[in-house]
C-alpha positions as CSV (number, residue, x, y, z in Angstrom):
1,M,-29.6,-22.9,2.8
2,E,-27.9,-21.8,6.0
3,R,-25.3,-24.3,5.7
4,V,-24.7,-22.8,2.2
5,I,-24.3,-19.2,3.5
6,R,-22.1,-20.5,6.2
7,R,-20.0,-22.3,4.3
8,A,-19.5,-19.3,1.9
9,M,-18.8,-17.2,4.9
10,V,-15.8,-19.6,6.4
11,A,-14.4,-19.8,3.0
12,R,-14.4,-16.0,2.2
13,N,-12.9,-15.4,5.7
14,Q,-10.3,-18.3,5.2
15,A,-9.2,-16.8,1.7
16,K,-8.9,-13.2,3.5
17,R,-6.7,-14.7,5.9
18,K,-4.6,-16.5,3.3
19,A,-4.4,-13.2,1.2
20,R,-3.2,-11.0,4.4
21,I,-0.6,-13.9,4.9
22,A,0.7,-13.7,1.5
23,A,0.4,-9.7,1.4
24,K,2.6,-9.8,4.6
25,K,5.0,-12.4,3.2
26,Q,5.4,-10.5,-0.1
27,Q,5.9,-7.2,1.9
28,H,8.8,-9.3,3.5
29,E,10.5,-10.3,0.4
30,E,10.3,-6.8,-1.1
31,L,12.0,-5.4,1.8
32,R,14.6,-8.2,1.9
33,D,15.3,-7.6,-2.0
34,M,15.5,-3.9,-1.4
35,L,18.2,-4.5,1.3
36,R,20.1,-6.8,-0.4
37,S,20.3,-4.3,-3.5
38,Q,21.0,-1.5,-1.2
39,F,23.9,-3.7,0.1
40,Q,25.2,-4.4,-3.3
41,L,25.3,-0.9,-4.1
42,N,27.0,0.2,-0.9
43,R,29.6,-2.5,-1.5
44,L,30.4,-1.2,-5.0
45,K,30.7,2.6,-3.6
46,I,33.1,1.4,-0.6
47,D,34.9,-0.9,-3.0
48,A,35.7,1.9,-5.4
49,E,36.7,4.4,-2.8
50,R,39.4,2.0,-1.2
51,E,40.7,1.2,-4.6
52,E,41.0,5.0,-5.4
53,K,42.7,5.6,-2.2
54,K,45.1,2.8,-2.6
55,N,45.9,4.0,-6.3
56,R,46.5,7.3,-4.7
57,W,48.5,6.4,-1.9
58,E,50.6,4.4,-4.5
59,D,51.1,6.8,-7.2
60,W,52.4,9.3,-4.2
61,M,54.8,6.8,-2.9
62,R,56.2,5.4,-6.4
63,G,56.2,8.8,-8.4
64,P,57.6,8.1,-11.7
65,L,57.5,4.8,-11.3
66,A,53.7,4.3,-10.9
67,P,52.0,2.1,-13.1
68,K,50.1,3.2,-15.8
69,R,46.3,2.2,-14.9
70,D,44.5,3.9,-17.8
71,A,45.9,1.1,-20.5
72,G,45.1,-2.0,-21.6
73,V,41.5,-3.5,-21.1
74,Q,40.3,-0.7,-19.1
75,A,42.0,2.2,-21.3
76,S,38.8,3.3,-22.8
77,H,36.6,3.3,-19.9
78,Y,39.1,4.0,-16.7
79,G,37.2,5.8,-14.2
80,A,33.9,5.2,-15.2
81,I,31.3,3.3,-13.1
82,T,29.2,0.7,-13.8
83,P,25.6,0.8,-15.1
84,M,24.5,-1.1,-11.7
85,A,25.7,1.7,-9.6
86,V,23.4,4.2,-11.5
87,Q,19.8,2.5,-10.7
88,P,19.0,2.7,-6.8
89,P,16.8,-0.2,-5.5
90,K,13.1,0.5,-5.5
91,I,11.7,0.8,-2.4
92,P,8.6,-1.3,-1.2
93,K,4.9,0.1,-1.4
94,H,4.4,0.0,2.2
95,L,7.4,1.9,3.1
96,R,7.1,4.9,0.6
97,R,6.2,8.0,1.6
98,Q,2.6,9.3,0.9
99,Y,3.4,12.5,-1.0
100,I,6.2,13.3,-3.5
101,N,6.7,17.1,-3.1
102,I,8.9,17.6,-6.0
103,A,7.9,17.7,-9.4
104,P,10.0,17.8,-12.9
105,G,10.6,21.6,-13.6
106,D,11.2,22.7,-9.9
107,R,14.5,24.2,-8.8
108,V,16.4,22.4,-6.2
109,C,19.7,22.8,-3.9
110,L,21.7,19.9,-3.7
111,M,22.7,19.4,0.1
112,K,25.2,16.6,-0.2
113,G,27.6,15.5,-2.7
114,K,30.3,17.2,-5.0
115,D,27.9,19.7,-6.5
116,K,26.9,20.7,-2.9
117,G,25.2,24.2,-2.8
118,K,24.8,24.2,-6.2
119,I,21.0,24.9,-7.6
120,G,19.5,23.0,-10.7
121,E,16.2,22.3,-12.3
122,V,14.7,18.7,-11.8
123,V,14.6,16.7,-14.8
124,S,12.7,13.5,-13.5
125,V,11.4,12.3,-10.3
126,D,11.4,8.3,-9.7
127,E,8.4,7.3,-7.1
128,E,9.5,3.9,-6.9
129,T,13.1,4.9,-5.6
130,E,12.5,8.1,-4.3
131,H,15.3,9.6,-6.3
132,V,15.2,12.9,-8.4
133,T,17.5,13.7,-11.4
134,V,19.0,17.3,-11.8
135,K,19.9,18.8,-15.0
136,D,23.9,18.8,-15.4
137,L,24.6,18.2,-11.6
138,N,26.2,15.3,-10.1
139,M,27.5,14.3,-13.3
140,V,29.3,10.8,-13.6
141,D,30.6,8.7,-16.4
142,V,28.9,5.5,-16.8
143,H,30.6,2.4,-18.6
144,I,28.2,1.2,-21.4
145,P,28.7,-2.5,-22.1
146,P,29.5,-3.3,-26.1
147,W,26.3,-5.0,-26.8
148,L,24.4,-2.1,-25.7
149,N,26.6,0.2,-27.8
150,E,25.7,-1.9,-30.8
151,E,22.2,-1.9,-30.2
152,Y,22.0,2.0,-30.0
153,G,24.5,2.7,-32.7
154,S,27.0,4.6,-30.2
155,K,30.8,3.9,-30.6
156,R,31.5,5.7,-27.1
157,P,32.6,3.2,-24.5
158,F,31.0,5.4,-21.9
159,N,28.7,8.2,-21.4
160,A,28.7,11.4,-19.1
161,M,25.0,11.3,-17.2
162,E,23.4,12.7,-14.1
163,L,23.5,10.5,-11.3
164,P,20.1,10.2,-9.4
165,I,20.0,11.8,-6.1
166,P,17.8,11.1,-2.8
167,I,14.8,13.4,-2.1
168,D,16.2,13.9,1.3
169,D,19.6,15.4,0.1
170,V,17.8,18.1,-2.2
171,R,15.8,21.0,-0.9
172,L,13.1,23.1,-2.9
173,V,14.1,26.7,-3.9
174,V,11.1,28.9,-4.2
175,P,11.2,32.7,-5.2
176,L,9.2,34.5,-2.4
177,E,8.7,38.3,-2.1
178,D,10.4,40.1,0.9
179,P,7.2,41.9,2.7
180,A,9.8,44.7,3.9
181,T,11.4,45.5,0.9
182,G,9.3,44.2,-1.9
183,T,12.2,42.3,-3.3
184,V,11.3,38.6,-5.0
185,R,14.6,36.4,-3.8
186,D,15.3,32.8,-3.9
187,V,14.4,31.0,-0.5
188,I,15.7,27.3,0.3
189,V,12.8,25.8,2.0
190,E,14.0,23.0,4.7
191,K,10.8,21.2,4.9
192,V,7.5,21.2,2.7
193,T,4.2,19.6,3.9
194,A,1.6,18.5,1.6
195,G,-2.3,18.3,1.6
196,G,-5.5,19.5,0.0
197,P,-7.2,20.6,-2.2
198,F,-6.7,17.9,-4.7
199,I,-6.8,18.8,-8.0
200,E,-7.4,16.4,-11.2
201,R,-4.6,16.7,-13.7
202,P,-4.9,15.8,-17.4
203,Y,-3.8,12.4,-18.6
204,G,-0.2,12.2,-19.0
205,S,0.7,14.8,-16.5
206,R,3.7,14.5,-14.1
207,I,2.4,16.9,-11.6
208,P,0.8,15.1,-8.4
209,K,-2.8,15.9,-7.4
210,H,-2.1,17.2,-4.0
211,T,-0.8,20.9,-2.9
212,R,2.3,21.6,-1.2
213,Y,3.0,24.3,1.6
214,I,5.9,25.5,3.2
215,A,5.9,24.1,6.8
216,G,4.9,26.3,9.5
217,E,4.3,29.3,7.3
218,N,1.1,27.8,5.4
219,I,2.4,29.5,2.2
220,E,1.4,27.7,-1.0
221,I,4.2,26.5,-3.4
222,P,3.1,26.2,-7.0
223,W,3.6,23.4,-9.3
224,P,5.4,24.1,-12.4
225,A,3.6,24.4,-15.6
226,D,3.4,20.9,-17.2
227,K,1.8,20.6,-20.6
228,P,1.8,17.0,-22.0
229,N,3.0,16.9,-25.3
230,F,0.9,14.2,-27.3
231,K,1.9,13.3,-30.7
232,D,-1.0,11.7,-32.8
233,E,0.2,8.6,-34.6
234,E,-1.7,6.4,-37.4
235,W,-3.1,3.7,-34.8
236,D,-4.4,6.2,-32.6
237,T,-8.2,6.4,-32.3
238,L,-9.9,9.5,-33.4
239,R,-11.7,11.6,-31.0
240,M,-15.0,11.7,-33.1
241,E,-15.3,8.0,-32.7
242,V,-14.4,8.0,-29.0
243,E,-17.1,10.4,-28.2
244,T,-19.6,9.0,-30.2
245,P,-22.4,7.4,-28.0
246,T,-23.0,3.7,-29.0
247,W,-25.1,2.8,-26.0
248,V,-28.0,4.3,-24.6
249,P,-29.1,3.3,-20.8
250,S,-32.7,1.9,-20.1
251,L,-34.3,0.4,-17.3
252,Q,-36.2,-1.9,-19.8
253,Y,-33.3,-4.5,-20.4
254,A,-29.9,-5.1,-18.7
255,P,-26.8,-3.4,-20.1
256,F,-25.3,-7.1,-21.1
257,E,-26.5,-10.9,-21.1
258,S,-27.0,-12.8,-18.2
259,S,-24.4,-15.1,-19.2
260,I,-21.8,-12.3,-19.0
261,L,-22.9,-11.7,-15.3
262,D,-22.0,-15.4,-14.9
263,E,-18.5,-15.3,-16.4
264,L,-17.7,-12.2,-14.3
265,R,-19.2,-13.5,-10.7
266,N,-18.3,-17.3,-11.3
267,K,-21.8,-18.5,-10.0
268,Y,-20.2,-21.9,-9.3
269,S,-17.5,-20.5,-6.7
270,K,-17.8,-21.6,-3.2
271,Y,-17.3,-17.8,-2.4
272,R,-20.9,-16.7,-3.9
273,I,-23.4,-15.4,-2.0
274,R,-25.9,-14.7,-4.5
275,H,-27.7,-17.7,-6.1
276,D,-30.4,-18.0,-8.4
277,P,-34.0,-17.8,-7.3
278,E,-35.0,-21.6,-8.2
279,W,-31.8,-22.8,-6.4
280,A,-32.4,-20.8,-3.4
281,E,-35.8,-21.8,-3.3
282,A,-35.0,-25.3,-3.5
283,K,-32.8,-25.1,-0.6
284,R,-35.5,-23.3,1.5
285,L,-37.8,-26.3,1.3
286,E,-35.0,-28.4,2.0
287,D,-34.4,-26.6,5.2
288,L,-38.2,-26.8,6.1
289,K,-38.5,-30.6,5.1
290,E,-35.6,-31.1,7.6
291,E,-37.2,-29.0,10.1
292,Y,-40.4,-31.0,9.9
293,R,-38.6,-34.5,10.0
294,R,-37.0,-33.4,13.2
295,S,-40.4,-32.4,14.6
296,R,-41.9,-35.8,13.8
297,T,-39.4,-37.6,15.7
298,L,-40.3,-35.6,18.9
299,L,-44.0,-37.1,18.7
300,T,-43.2,-40.4,20.3
301,P,-44.8,-41.6,23.7
302,R,-41.6,-41.1,25.7
303,T,-40.8,-37.8,24.2
304,E,-44.1,-36.5,24.7
305,W,-44.3,-37.7,28.4
306,L,-40.7,-36.0,28.8
307,A,-42.0,-33.0,27.5
308,Q,-45.1,-32.6,29.5
309,K,-42.9,-33.2,32.5
310,R,-40.6,-30.2,31.4
311,A,-43.4,-28.1,30.8
312,Q,-44.7,-29.0,34.4
313,A,-41.4,-28.4,36.1
314,A,-40.9,-25.0,34.1
315,E,-44.5,-24.1,35.3
316,E,-43.7,-24.7,39.1
317,R,-40.6,-22.9,38.7
318,R,-42.4,-19.9,37.3
319,K,-44.7,-19.8,40.1
320,K,-42.2,-19.6,42.7
321,L,-40.8,-16.3,41.1
322,D,-42.0,-12.9,42.4
323,K,-42.6,-10.0,40.0
324,D,-39.1,-9.0,40.0
325,G,-38.0,-12.6,38.9
326,N,-36.4,-13.7,42.0
327,Y,-37.5,-17.0,44.0
328,I,-40.1,-16.6,47.1
329,M,-38.8,-18.1,50.2
330,D,-40.9,-21.0,51.3
331,D,-42.3,-21.0,55.1
332,K,-39.9,-23.9,55.9
333,T,-36.7,-22.4,54.9
334,A,-37.8,-19.3,56.8
335,D,-38.1,-21.2,60.0
336,F,-35.2,-22.7,59.7
337,I,-33.1,-19.5,59.4
338,A,-35.0,-17.8,62.2
339,N,-34.0,-20.8,64.5
340,F,-30.7,-20.9,63.3
341,M,-30.2,-17.1,63.9
342,K,-31.9,-17.6,67.4
343,S,-29.7,-20.3,68.3
344,K,-26.6,-18.4,67.0
345,G,-27.7,-15.3,69.2
346,K,-28.0,-17.5,72.4
347,A,-24.6,-19.0,72.0
348,T,-23.0,-15.5,71.6
349,E,-24.6,-14.4,74.9
350,G,-23.3,-17.4,76.8
């Protein structure tokens, strides 16, 4: 039985080690994918800026002879960006920030971009990319592929939409009351901290569970009101059916069959630590038989004589110890040390 337990423990440790290695490898792959996507997005922006500078310089140099670029294949969507430039790369889970202190409905001020200094309302927050979308700010024209237009029934080659903004490029705007004058004015919060208490939100709410504060002031920032709008459909389960109790717990019988437990726990897995009582008893009897078999192999004339000799030697060593467990010096050794020290002293005097 000990061998079985040891084998299960070794298998479990090996599985944990493999899981840790696989998790680190997965994190490395996610980081590499994010950096690759970020590089492609930056490459698109740099190429677009270089092309725009080149076109402006050419228009200024040629004047009336400048080419008409909003014609031909790009006539319908000249100046619009591709959908690839709208979606920022996803940040791996182990690199994301613990708390997102911005929720839909908050008012924020843009700190970068063409709309720098403008205040708008947050429409959506993407926790995977750590970007926010502000209503009617940072607008861009996005070129829609023809197959996507056909799917949604649209005929426009491009649409105006809000470009996502990094969370670090916006600041919360909070109305605060001036203690001196009593007037309420908007204040741009430079840094926001998060902590308790943690409030349980209703199902479907987009508001985080933590509480946010103004850093250094310990002033709580209230979350915007969020009321999930649920619409009942024909395939939804009725509330009466959900709340009807269909099972009453009891100590007289198990909540499910033992076969279901075996399916959930896999009784034949090498990682299991629980076994059937009959199987465990059989293994215990095998261990006892093995121990008895080993003890029987020692009962031979030679092994018995060696065991007696070892016992006698141990008894003699035990007699030479004092009450503190140290060896007692015999007279022969004490006389030898005394004669040696005496001869050593005479040689020093001579």
